[in-house]
C-alpha positions in Angstrom: -25.3 19.4 9.6 -26.8 15.9 9.0 -25.3 15.6 5.5 -21.9 16.8 6.7 -21.9 14.2 9.5 -22.9 11.5 7.1 -20.1 12.4 4.7 -17.6 12.4 7.5 -18.8 9.0 8.8 -18.7 7.6 5.2 -15.2 8.8 4.6 -14.1 7.3 8.0 -15.7 4.0 7.0 -14.0 4.0 3.6 -10.6 4.8 5.2 -11.0 1.9 7.7 -12.1 -0.5 5.0 -9.2 0.5 2.7 -6.8 0.2 5.5 -8.0 -3.3 6.4 -7.8 -4.4 2.7 -4.3 -3.2 2.4 -3.3 -4.9 5.6 -4.9 -8.2 4.5 -3.2 -8.0 1.1 0.2 -7.5 2.7 -0.4 -10.3 5.2 -0.9 -12.7 2.3 2.6 -12.1 1.0 5.4 -14.4 2.0 8.4 -13.2 4.1 10.6 -12.9 1.0 8.2 -10.5 -0.8 7.8 -8.4 2.3 11.5 -8.2 2.7 11.7 -7.1 -1.0 9.4 -4.1 -0.3 11.3 -3.3 2.9 9.0 -4.4 5.7 8.6 -7.3 8.1 5.3 -8.9 9.0 5.2 -7.1 12.3 5.6 -3.7 10.6 2.6 -4.1 8.2 0.1 -2.0 10.2 2.6 0.7 11.0 3.6 0.9 7.3 0.0 1.2 6.2 -0.7 3.9 8.8 2.5 5.7 7.7 1.2 5.7 4.1 -2.2 7.1 5.1 -0.6 9.6 7.4 1.6 10.9 4.7 -1.4 11.9 2.6 -1.1 8.8 0.3 -4.0 6.5 -0.1 -3.9 2.9 0.8 -6.0 2.1 -2.2 -3.4 2.9 -4.8 -0.5 0.7 -5.8 2.3 3.3 -5.7 5.7 1.9 -5.7 7.9 2.1 -2.7 11.6 3.1 -2.8 12.6 -0.4 -3.9 10.4 -0.2 -7.0 8.0 -2.8 -5.7 4.3 -2.3 -5.8 2.8 -2.2 -2.3 -0.4 -3.7 -3.7 1.0 -6.5 -5.7 4.4 -7.1 -4.1 5.9 -7.5 -7.5 8.6 -5.2 -9.0 7.3 -2.6 -11.4 8.0 -3.1 -15.0 11.3 -1.6 -16.1 11.7 -0.5 -19.8 14.0 -2.9 -21.7 17.5 -1.6 -22.3 19.2 -2.2 -25.6 22.6 -3.7 -25.7 24.9 -2.6 -28.4 27.7 -4.9 -29.5 
């Protein structure tokens, strides 16, 4: 029982720490970048909680539906398209 309790407490701590890190990173973005990823400053904690509740991890940098990385706030790289004349 002691090890199981420790593991549960450790996972809870890691989840809390990762949540705070994600919130801090998003708070550092300016309003334009937040708008690009589809959230406003007042929605940051709710957005992070929604990610964690959906089974995703707040540690990753999975893109949102706009193609922006939650972690970096920058659009993901898109393969170059060739133009034929």
